[in-house]
C-alpha positions as semicolon CSV with decimal commas, in nm:
position;residue;x (nm);y (nm);z (nm)
1;X;7,780;7,146;9,065
2;X;7,970;7,046;9,378
3;X;7,664;6,985;9,591
4;X;7,698;6,606;9,582
5;X;8,063;6,616;9,693
6;X;7,981;6,845;9,983
7;X;7,678;6,637;10,078
8;X;7,892;6,320;10,087
9;X;8,141;6,497;10,312
10;X;7,859;6,608;10,539
11;X;7,739;6,249;10,567
12;X;8,090;6,138;10,660
13;X;8,122;6,415;10,916
14;X;7,786;6,320;11,064
15;X;7,920;5,972;11,148
16;X;8,139;6,137;11,412
17;X;8,448;5,958;11,284
18;X;8,646;6,279;11,230
19;X;8,603;6,373;11,597
20;X;8,814;6,078;11,709
21;X;9,158;6,190;11,823
22;X;9,312;5,867;11,691
23;X;9,153;5,931;11,351
24;X;9,291;6,285;11,332
25;X;9,640;6,172;11,433
26;X;9,629;5,898;11,171
27;X;9,519;6,144;10,901
28;X;9,803;6,382;10,986
29;X;10,059;6,102;10,982
30;X;9,937;5,985;10,643
31;X;9,963;6,339;10,508
32;X;10,317;6,372;10,643
33;X;10,428;6,048;10,482
34;X;10,268;6,139;10,149
35;X;10,454;6,471;10,139
36;X;10,789;6,309;10,218
37;X;10,737;6,042;9,953
38;X;10,673;6,307;9,686
39;X;10,929;6,565;9,796
40;X;11,124;6,554;9,470
41;X;10,803;6,581;9,264
42;X;10,693;6,883;9,466
43;X;11,030;7,052;9,409
44;X;11,011;6,980;9,036
45;X;10,658;7,118;9,014
46;X;10,753;7,438;9,195
47;X;11,047;7,485;8,963
48;X;10,827;7,433;8,659
49;X;10,558;7,678;8,770
50;X;10,775;7,948;8,933
51;X;11,132;7,836;8,867
52;X;11,186;7,812;9,240
53;X;11,530;7,688;9,341
54;X;11,536;7,361;9,535
55;X;11,656;7,522;9,858
56;X;11,374;7,779;9,856
57;X;11,121;7,507;9,777
58;X;11,240;7,290;10,060
59;X;11,254;7,566;10,323
60;X;10,944;7,767;10,232
61;X;10,713;7,496;10,099
62;X;10,806;7,149;10,225
63;X;10,989;7,187;10,555
64;X;10,732;7,432;10,693
65;X;10,449;7,184;10,633
66;X;10,635;6,892;10,789
67;X;10,735;7,111;11,082
68;X;10,372;7,218;11,127
69;X;10,246;6,859;11,122
70;X;10,505;6,752;11,378
71;X;10,412;7,043;11,602
72;X;10,042;6,966;11,581
73;X;10,097;6,597;11,650
74;X;10,294;6,690;11,961
75;X;10,023;6,918;12,102
76;X;9,693;6,794;11,957
77;X;9,592;6,579;12,252
78;X;9,614;6,880;12,483
79;X;9,438;7,114;12,240
80;X;9,148;6,875;12,184
81;X;9,074;6,832;12,555
82;X;8,789;7,030;12,711
83;X;8,932;7,326;12,900
84;X;8,797;7,390;13,248
85;X;8,683;7,742;13,337
86;X;8,630;7,887;13,684
87;X;8,264;7,927;13,781
88;X;8,095;8,176;14,016
89;X;7,880;8,163;14,325
90;X;7,557;8,203;14,127
91;X;7,611;7,872;13,946
92;X;7,742;7,675;14,247
93;X;7,777;7,379;14,244
94;X;7,882;7,344;13,879
95;X;8,164;7,276;13,636
96;X;8,225;7,499;13,333
97;X;8,424;7,381;13,032
98;X;8,507;7,486;12,678
99;X;8,486;7,205;12,424
100;X;8,670;7,256;12,092
101;X;8,425;7,127;11,830
102;X;8,502;7,081;11,459
103;X;8,305;7,310;11,231
104;X;8,204;7,051;10,970
105;X;8,286;7,085;10,600
106;X;8,531;7,364;10,523
107;X;8,669;7,517;10,204
108;X;9,033;7,619;10,156
109;X;9,115;7,842;9,858
110;X;9,493;7,870;9,822
111;X;9,714;8,110;9,622
112;X;9,988;8,066;9,364
113;X;10,288;8,235;9,526
114;X;10,360;7,956;9,777
115;X;10,118;7,714;9,616
116;X;10,203;7,402;9,813
117;X;10,258;7,537;10,164
118;X;9,962;7,774;10,160
119;X;9,728;7,491;10,063
120;X;9,865;7,232;10,304
121;X;9,926;7,452;10,610
122;X;9,559;7,540;10,669
123;X;9,466;7,182;10,578
124;X;9,677;7,059;10,870
125;X;9,474;7,267;11,114
126;X;9,145;7,168;10,954
127;X;9,231;6,798;10,992
128;X;9,356;6,849;11,347
129;X;9,028;7,016;11,443
130;X;8,828;6,723;11,299
131;X;8,678;6,868;10,981
132;X;8,613;6,744;10,630
133;X;8,784;6,961;10,370
134;X;8,755;7,077;10,010
135;X;9,072;7,236;9,870
136;X;9,079;7,463;9,565
137;X;9,444;7,516;9,460
138;X;9,544;7,801;9,231
139;X;9,507;7,745;8,858
140;X;9,805;7,978;8,804
141;X;10,042;7,704;8,926
142;X;9,891;7,403;8,746
143;X;10,179;7,162;8,804
144;X;10,170;7,213;9,179
145;X;9,791;7,195;9,175
146;X;9,816;6,857;9,008
147;X;10,065;6,733;9,268
148;X;9,837;6,846;9,551
149;X;9,544;6,666;9,388
150;X;9,752;6,350;9,346
151;X;9,867;6,352;9,710
152;X;9,517;6,403;9,845
153;X;9,345;6,156;9,612
154;X;9,593;5,878;9,686
155;X;9,598;5,942;10,061
156;X;9,239;6,021;10,158
157;X;8,884;5,938;10,062
158;X;8,698;6,214;9,879
159;X;8,444;6,207;10,162
160;X;8,727;6,314;10,396
161;X;8,936;6,554;10,187
162;X;8,887;6,646;9,823
163;X;9,072;6,866;9,577
164;X;8,881;7,062;9,314
165;X;9,098;7,198;9,032
166;X;8,999;7,465;8,785
167;X;8,994;7,834;8,706
168;X;8,824;8,131;8,868
169;X;8,484;8,012;8,748
170;X;8,528;7,695;8,952
171;X;8,609;7,906;9,257
172;X;8,294;8,111;9,200
173;X;8,086;7,795;9,174
174;X;8,232;7,661;9,497
175;X;8,154;7,986;9,674
176;X;7,784;7,948;9,595
177;X;7,776;7,633;9,807
178;X;7,718;7,626;10,180
179;X;8,034;7,556;10,379
180;X;8,089;7,578;10,753
181;X;8,402;7,792;10,707
182;X;8,596;7,939;10,416
183;X;8,969;7,994;10,443
184;X;9,102;8,217;10,164
185;X;9,455;8,332;10,091
186;X;9,503;8,587;9,815
187;X;9,458;8,948;9,716
188;X;9,234;9,201;9,887
189;X;9,000;9,250;9,589
190;X;8,930;8,877;9,554
191;X;8,901;8,857;9,932
192;X;8,615;9,106;9,917
193;X;8,435;8,884;9,664
194;X;8,488;8,579;9,883
195;X;8,345;8,758;10,184
196;X;8,050;8,883;9,981
197;X;7,970;8,530;9,860
198;X;8,014;8,384;10,208
199;X;7,777;8,641;10,357
200;X;7,490;8,501;10,150
201;X;7,516;8,176;10,344
202;X;7,631;8,340;10,670
203;X;7,952;8,142;10,634
204;X;8,240;8,260;10,856
205;X;8,565;8,338;10,676
206;X;8,935;8,363;10,738
207;X;9,093;8,605;10,491
208;X;9,471;8,601;10,459
209;X;9,528;8,897;10,231
210;X;9,823;9,135;10,190
211;X;9,885;9,502;10,144
212;X;10,181;9,737;10,129
213;X;10,408;9,619;10,408
214;X;10,642;9,906;10,500
215;X;11,002;9,871;10,614
216;X;11,145;10,149;10,831
217;X;11,523;10,178;10,846
218;X;11,672;10,378;11,134
219;X;12,036;10,489;11,166
220;X;12,110;10,269;11,469
221;X;12,171;9,950;11,270
222;X;12,428;9,715;11,124
223;X;12,409;9,850;10,769
224;X;12,555;9,540;10,602
225;X;12,320;9,296;10,777
226;X;12,022;9,526;10,726
227;X;12,082;9,540;10,350
228;X;12,121;9,160;10,328
229;X;11,804;9,090;10,521
230;X;11,598;9,341;10,326
231;X;11,727;9,222;9,988
232;X;11,664;8,859;10,079
233;X;11,312;8,924;10,207
234;X;11,218;9,142;9,910
235;X;11,358;8,932;9,626
236;X;11,278;8,587;9,766
237;X;11,037;8,425;9,518
238;X;11,092;8,729;9,294
239;X;10,905;8,946;9,543
240;X;10,589;8,736;9,516
241;X;10,546;8,709;9,892
242;X;10,251;8,864;10,076
243;X;10,476;8,981;10,360
244;X;10,769;9,098;10,148
245;X;10,884;9,453;10,228
246;X;10,675;9,656;9,985
247;X;10,864;9,983;10,020
248;X;11,144;10,129;10,232
249;X;11,127;10,434;10,456
250;X;11,493;10,517;10,521
251;X;11,634;10,785;10,751
252;X;11,761;11,028;10,490
253;X;12,118;11,053;10,622
254;X;12,183;10,683;10,540
255;X;11,969;10,647;10,227
256;X;12,255;10,651;9,976
257;X;12,471;10,421;10,188
258;X;12,187;10,169;10,218
259;X;12,121;10,182;9,843
260;X;12,486;10,103;9,776
261;X;12,471;9,807;10,013
262;X;12,145;9,682;9,857
263;X;12,300;9,700;9,511
264;X;12,595;9,497;9,636
265;X;12,362;9,236;9,790
266;X;12,178;9,187;9,461
267;X;12,507;9,116;9,283
268;X;12,626;8,888;9,563
269;X;12,299;8,694;9,564
270;X;12,226;8,664;9,193
271;X;12,539;8,775;9,004
272;X;12,586;9,059;8,758
273;X;12,298;8,923;8,549
274;X;12,027;8,774;8,772
275;X;11,852;8,633;8,466
276;X;12,120;8,366;8,445
277;X;12,101;8,281;8,815
278;X;11,945;7,948;8,908
279;X;11,856;8,102;9,245
280;X;11,621;8,369;9,113
281;X;11,252;8,295;9,048
282;X;11,024;8,405;8,767
283;X;10,691;8,588;8,759
284;X;10,402;8,345;8,767
285;X;10,227;8,443;8,442
286;X;10,204;8,700;8,164
287;X;9,924;8,896;8,331
288;X;10,130;8,954;8,644
289;X;10,437;9,028;8,430
290;X;10,252;9,300;8,238
291;X;10,111;9,450;8,559
292;X;10,458;9,472;8,714
293;X;10,637;9,610;8,410
294;X;10,377;9,890;8,394
295;X;10,486;9,996;8,746
296;X;10,842;10,061;8,632
297;X;10,736;10,394;8,482
298;X;10,630;10,536;8,819
299;X;10,975;10,650;8,936
300;X;11,349;10,644;8,865
301;X;11,511;10,304;8,825
302;X;11,854;10,303;8,990
303;X;11,916;9,928;8,976
304;X;11,761;9,658;8,758
305;X;11,454;9,726;8,548
306;X;11,540;9,467;8,284
307;X;11,248;9,250;8,167
308;X;11,200;8,949;7,939
309;X;10,845;8,843;7,860
310;X;10,951;8,513;7,705
311;X;11,101;8,408;8,039
312;X;10,860;8,615;8,251
313;X;11,172;8,766;8,404
314;X;11,188;9,096;8,587
315;X;11,522;9,190;8,741
316;X;11,557;9,282;9,108
317;X;11,480;9,652;9,085
318;X;11,543;9,948;9,314
319;X;11,354;10,272;9,251
320;X;11,361;10,624;9,391
321;X;11,166;10,946;9,326
322;X;10,845;10,748;9,308
323;X;10,511;10,923;9,283
324;X;10,304;10,869;9,595
325;X;9,988;10,893;9,384
326;X;10,106;10,630;9,136
327;X;9,984;10,271;9,130
328;X;10,329;10,170;9,252
329;X;10,256;10,333;9,587
330;X;9,881;10,271;9,596
331;X;9,862;9,895;9,534
332;X;10,058;9,602;9,672
333;X;10,355;9,547;9,440
334;X;10,390;9,169;9,478
335;X;10,700;9,157;9,263
336;X;11,074;9,236;9,259
337;X;11,039;9,615;9,260
338;X;11,147;9,806;9,571
339;X;11,063;10,178;9,604
340;X;11,298;10,362;9,840
341;X;11,167;10,670;10,022
342;X;11,335;10,873;10,295
343;X;11,216;11,047;10,611
344;X;11,353;11,324;10,832
345;X;11,238;11,185;11,166
346;X;11,063;10,873;11,291
347;X;10,744;11,062;11,366
348;X;10,712;11,141;10,994
349;X;10,763;10,776;10,900
350;X;10,497;10,662;11,146
351;X;10,253;10,923;11,019
352;X;10,317;10,813;10,660
353;X;10,231;10,452;10,750
354;X;9,925;10,544;10,954
355;X;9,779;10,746;10,668
356;X;9,756;10,424;10,465
357;X;9,561;10,098;10,503
358;X;9,684;9,869;10,779
359;X;9,947;9,633;10,635
360;X;9,993;9,260;10,682
361;X;10,349;9,310;10,807
362;X;10,559;9,597;10,932
363;X;10,938;9,591;10,949
364;X;11,168;9,806;11,157
365;X;11,546;9,802;11,153
366;X;11,674;9,974;11,466
367;X;11,867;9,877;11,777
368;X;11,709;10,167;11,967
369;X;11,470;10,012;12,221
370;X;11,263;10,327;12,269
371;X;11,212;10,359;11,893
372;X;11,112;9,994;11,874
373;X;10,847;10,050;12,140
374;X;10,734;10,372;11,976
375;X;10,670;10,199;11,643
376;X;10,497;9,904;11,812
377;X;10,263;10,129;12,006
378;X;10,196;10,388;11,736
379;X;10,118;10,160;11,440
380;X;9,874;9,881;11,359
381;X;9,960;9,584;11,138
382;X;9,901;9,213;11,114
383;X;10,247;9,145;11,255
384;X;10,582;9,310;11,317
385;X;10,939;9,191;11,268
386;X;11,227;9,393;11,407
387;X;11,573;9,375;11,249
388;X;11,479;9,107;10,995
389;X;11,221;9,026;10,730
390;X;10,985;8,731;10,667
391;X;11,109;8,529;10,965
392;X;10,810;8,610;11,185
393;X;10,621;8,336;10,999
394;X;10,884;8,085;11,110
395;X;10,762;8,089;11,471
396;X;10,482;7,832;11,462
397;X;10,295;7,958;11,767
398;X;10,295;8,321;11,654
399;X;9,947;8,363;11,501
400;X;9,976;8,486;11,143
401;X;9,707;8,709;10,998
402;X;9,611;9,057;10,894
403;X;9,405;9,342;11,031
404;X;9,156;9,557;10,843
405;X;9,223;9,548;10,468
406;X;9,513;9,303;10,515
407;X;9,283;9,030;10,641
408;X;9,087;8,880;10,927
409;X;9,151;8,574;11,138
410;X;9,483;8,401;11,194
411;X;9,655;8,068;11,166
412;X;9,979;7,873;11,232
413;X;10,022;7,637;11,525
414;X;9,734;7,636;11,771
415;X;9,581;7,936;11,595
416;X;9,502;7,712;11,295
417;X;9,338;7,456;11,520
418;X;9,133;7,733;11,681
419;X;9,037;7,879;11,343
420;X;8,879;7,552;11,235
421;X;8,716;7,483;11,573
422;X;8,411;7,616;11,751
423;X;8,466;7,684;12,121
424;X;8,153;7,529;12,267
425;X;8,069;7,655;12,615
426;X;7,936;7,387;12,850
427;X;7,803;7,424;13,207
428;X;7,741;7,109;13,412
429;X;7,520;7,159;13,718
430;X;7,466;6,936;14,018
431;X;7,125;6,860;14,171
432;X;7,267;6,923;14,518
433;X;7,245;7,244;14,725
434;X;6,950;7,402;14,545
435;X;6,855;7,713;14,745
436;X;6,547;7,799;14,533
437;X;6,615;8,173;14,561
438;X;6,582;8,222;14,186
439;X;6,226;8,094;14,164
440;X;5,908;8,300;14,210
441;X;5,744;8,411;14,424
442;X;6,029;8,646;14,505
443;X;5,892;8,802;14,822
444;X;6,184;8,939;15,029
445;X;6,447;8,736;14,841
446;X;6,615;9,041;14,681
447;X;6,763;9,172;15,008
448;X;6,879;8,823;15,097
449;X;7,046;8,779;14,756
450;X;7,223;9,117;14,784
451;X;7,368;9,016;15,122
452;X;7,471;8,675;14,991
453;X;7,638;8,795;14,672
454;X;7,787;9,109;14,824
């Protein structure tokens, strides 16, 4: 179904035009301008699909993409240059270099939780690396999908970058085609299907997935700031963030004090009734709403729990006494529900985390340097943030990605450029100083070579 589109992009790529540094810079500048010109439309679309407040939309969707483009424009010339590598005596005289080559025609499948940024951010790296791109935005945020399509169609030729809109069937049809790379952001189960489809064509993949990101809270903290940062990171976008704290592991002596502070933060952020707050998002659709409300039965609700299907509203919710065997503690929550568990000592908390699949993010609140190092060395996760939440993604040159079930591959900054490039190894030899020791007949050459090479 999409074979002709992909074939036209391959023809364009074959012209070599996308490899030009000037061309890539021009494409990125055009994208930047198009985003700025439609900033208000993007904000409106995000509000319509997710009821995102303007400030959240600007910071987490628009500013991050502009910041990424500016960063890439600043460094692209250096990244695109062949990198010289030291050679050895065996290859003397020679020059070794690594050439970053574009992959060709790549597919980006983006999610609905940050529907603009998570489509455009990988696109920036794909353009910078010199590829042609097909983007499949999420059908669950149709207004944003339409804005993305409008920006791309009015800014680029379809042979350069194209947007394909549609439901899951469209995604499945795209995955039957041969691409040179597939970049997918979404849930682990769909990620498995993407990888399975890609394997049929031996297509490499980047999978940005999720998982249950734990948050350990030690006693050596600023309790007020800890509560604010956890509450903000958890309830931002109504908890629909792949790196939101999924559950808390709190040192038992401060559990009740932290709960009190968290309850106060919810009121301070969203008022006594968060449903009336213009700063609190909604659940993306009825299916996700029903999935989340079913989780509320898996423990004791101590704050929140109110739901409204008509508005797809679920209140910021704190829960205790949760069943470890329940779906609440087995699957990524991806919503505004925060289970709170306690631990007796840090060793127990680390063991609890290590008994579960490796998460996309791990959070630790502690001023104790030895405990920080202990957690860093004893656990495995896509990334770690100490004494805050979410902000690790704000450092452009920190590669962002998962490990194991939480994903494979990484992006942001140069990592995105590298993801969409092939590092081509090149050795350039001279015709001078040929000693002929490698050619038969070998005779007594072995002893001579051993003395020469040491």
